[in-house]
N, C-alpha and C positions, 0 to 999 in steps of 0.2 A: 716818209712816203704816204701819199694820199690814198683813199680808198676808191680807186679808178681802175676799172677793169673791162675790157669789151673783147669779144671774140673777133677773130680776123676777118670775119664775115662783115661784121658790123663795122670794122675799120674800113674796109674797102667801099662799103656803101657810104660810110660818113666821108670820106675823101672825095667821092663823087660830086658831094653837094656843098661842102664847106671845109676850109682848113683849119677851124677851130671847134670841131665836134667834141663833145665831152659826155659820157655816159657813166652812170654808176654801173657797178658789175651787174651783169645779167646772167652770165654762164660761166663755167670754169672748164670748159672742154679744152683737153690737152691731147694733142696729136704727136705720135712717136715718129720720129725721122731717121733715115738711114745715116750714119755716120759716114764721113768721107776718110780716106786713108790719111792719117797726119803726116805731114812733111817733116823731114829731119830739120833740126835748128841748124842754121848757117852760121849763127854766132851764139855761144854759151853766154846767158845773162849771169851777173852776180847773185849771189843768194839773197833771198828775201828773208829778213828777221822778223818772225811772228811774236817773239817776246817784244821786240821793240815797238811793234804796231800796237800790241795790246796796251802797253804803257802810254801811248798817245790817246788811246781811248779812255783809260782810266783817268788821265789829267783833263779831259773834256768833262767826263761825267762827275769828277769831283767839284767843277764848278757849280753844279746843280743843273736843273733843266735849262736849255739856252732858249727859252722863249723871247721872242722879239720885245723890246722895251724893258726888258728885265735887267737887273744888275750883273747876273750871271751870263747873260747874252753879251752885254758890253765886255765883261772880263774875259770870257772865252775868245771873243774876237780879237781882243787885243793880244791874247796869247798866240792865237793862230797866225797872226800878222808876224809876231816877234819869232814864232817858230820857224816860219818859211825863210826869213831874212836869215836866220843863224844857220839855215840848211842851205845857204848860198844862192837862193832864188832872188830874181828882180821882182819886188813886190809891188803890185799896183792894188789900191783898194776904190771900189765903187760905192760910195756912200749916197743913198737915196731914201726918199720916203714913198710909201705905197699905202694906198687904202685897203684895208681887209674887208672881206666879205660882211664883216659886222659893223663896219663903219670906222673901225679903229684906225688911226695913222700910225703906220709902224716904220721905226727908224731901222734901216737895213743896210747891210754892207756885203757885197760880193768881194771876196778875197781872192787875187789872182797871182800866182807865182811862177815865173817863166824861168826856163833853163835854156841856155844857148839861144837867146832872144834875137841874135842876128839871122839864125838859119831859116831859110825859106821853107824847108821840109820838116813840118811840124805835126805833133799828135797832141790833141785836147784830152786830158783826164779831168774828171769832175765828180763831185759829191755834194751834197747839202750839209749844212752844219747847225742848222736850227733844230730845234724840237717843237713838237705839236703843244700847244697851249694847254690841252686837257687830254686825258687818257680816256676819251668818250667811248671806247668799246668795252670798258671795264665796268664790272657791277658794284666795285668798291671804289669810292672817291672818283667818279668818273669825270669831275670838274677839275681836278687836279692834274698837274702835267708828270709824265713818266721820266725816268733817267734818259731815255732816248739812248741807250747804250749801242743797240743796233741800228735803229732807224735814226741815223744822223752820224753818231761819233764812229762807227765801224768803218764807213767808206772814207772818212776824214783820216783815221788812223792809218788805213792801207796807204792812203795817198801821201801822208807825212812820211811814212817809212820809205816809200819810193823815192821821195824827195831826198831822204837821207842817203840813199844808195846812190842817187845822180850825183851828189855832191862829193861823196867819198870814193866812189869806184874809180879804179885805175884805168878800166877801159871804158871811157865815156861813149855812149851809144852814137855821138855824133850827128844827132838831129836835135831840132827844138821840141821841148816838151812844155805844155803850159798846164798848170793845175789851177782848176777854178773850184772855189768853195762858195756854193750858191746859198744865199740867204733866202728866209721866206717861203721855203718850199712846203712847209708843211702846216702853214696856217689856211687852211681851205675849209670849205663848207661841205661837211659830210651828208647834209641832206640835198646835195645837188645844186648847180649853179643855174641861174637864169641863162636863157638863150643868148649866145655870143659872149658870155663871160666864163672866165677861168679863174677860179679864186686861189687855185694851186699854184705853186712854181712861180712864185713872184719875182725871185731873184734871176731866173734864167729868162723869163719874159723880159725883164728890164735888159738884160745884157743882150739878147736877141736884136734889140733896137737900139742899144747905145754900147757898142763894143769897147772894150778897154783899150784897143788900138785901132786907128783908122785902117780900113781894108783889111783887117785881120781875117786870116783864113787858116784852115789845118787839113791835112789829108783826112783825118777821121777823127772822131771823138768816142771816149768811152766814159759812160756814167755809172758810178757804183752807188748801189742803194740797198741796205740792209744785206751786207755781205760778211757778217761775223758770227752768225748763230750756228750753234751745233747742228750738224746734219743738214746743213742748208743745201737746198736743190736749186740750180739756176737753169731754168728751161729758156729757150730762145724766144724772146718777146716779139710781139708782132709788128710793132712800128720799127724795132730794130731791123726786122728781115726786110722791111719794106725800104727802110732808108739806107741801109748798109749790109746787104747780105754778105758780101765778101768779107767784111770785118767779122761778122758773126761767124762764120766759117773758120776764118783764122784764128779767132779767140778760143772757140769750142776745139777745134782741132789741136791747138797747142796745149790747152788744158788736158786733154786726153792724152796727148803724147808724153806729157810731163806725170801722168799717172794720177790726174785728178778727175777721172771719169765718174766718180761716186759724187760729186759736185756739180760738174758741168755735164748735164744730161742731154742726150740728143732726144729731145721733146719740144714742142712748139706749144705756146701759149698765146692768149689774145694781146691785144694792144693796150698799153697803160700810160696814161697821159702823166709824163714824169719830166724831169728836166731835160732828157735827151730829145724830147719832142721839139723843145724850143731851141735847143742847140742846133737841130737840123734846120729849124726855120731861120736860124741866123746863119745858115750857109755851111755848117759842118755837119756832114752825114755822121750820125751818131748812133751808138747802141746802148742798151741798158742791161747791166748785169744786175740782176735784182732776184732776191729770194721768193720762191713760189712753192706754196703748199697747199694742195686742194683739199687735204684732210683737215684743214683748220676750221674754226668756227665760221669764218667768212667764206672759206672755199677758195680764197686767193693767197694771201700773204700769211706769214708765220703766225702761230697761236699767240705770240707776244704782241702782235701789231696794234699800235694804239691803247696798249694796256700797261699796267704797272710792272707786269712782269718782264718788260723790255729794260733789263738792267744787266749788270755785269756777269750775273750768274749764267746768262745764256751765251755769253761770248765764248768761242772755242777757237784756240790758236791754229788749229788743223785746217779750219776754214778760212782764217786769215792768211795762212801760208798758200793754200790753193789759188786764192784770189791774187794775192800780191806776186807769188812768182809766176803765175801765168802772165800777168800785166807785165812784169819786167821782161819776160821773154819776147812778148808781143813788140815791146819797145826795142829791144836789141836786135831783133830780127830785121828791122828797118834798115840796118846797115847793108843788107845784101838786096834790099829791095830796088 
């Protein structure tokens, strides 16, 4: 996840003048909001297995940092394609090249796994699978990449476990679910982009202009970014509230009804330029479930963010359970929608 954070006021001002506004973090104001009464579940979702999700994270980390153009990146991408196929998904791969902010030509792949591909009623779930090429916020070895256990692997691990449940559960949700693993999300310019340029989220920018399926649409999208750290807090992100406020309410109310109020907090933070921004530009109103920590050195993301401490030691199965079970319940609730 890139270092991009702006207040809601700046978001609204930015939207008034341009659809591609991008600021570095200016402030970390968080607003507490009143929770709604959680609605009862119409359909009980199958259990999410955090041990399985954790093993999917371990498998990714074991390849090494998944930096574009590296051998680890190629090997992990091949593994993710094979994993989704083994879990019953119809898999499509978008292979493309993109020029990074430093002039490098990156060989990238968006990986799409679809369940019940013939259903018109669809949900899009996404995460990024690449890792940043350097731990540039660290004081030690800032030019070397970190493991990216949380920033990258955690969201993918949760989605692979959801894929396993969709493949094996007796009570299929009866709707279409698409899982997109975006590439090139974290190869951005931490010093800021030139006007009209966005060096982050290369995979989702490509997908927004080149859908994996002609005329593709979904009811809504949910992006996972940094969803595995111990003690994670997920505030309601600014663009999410703008693009899909009902989805935000649905997800947070569902999480709280399931007992995950310590993670899905009723607070608002500013807009973050993440993959969900381009999912929405591609026609799918989307939200971002992303770790937010105003006590971190940056005042935004976790203390591990773009540092070598982003390794398996910070991953907590309770956090994975909170996110994964909430998403499964949201999916299965669509039966009664």
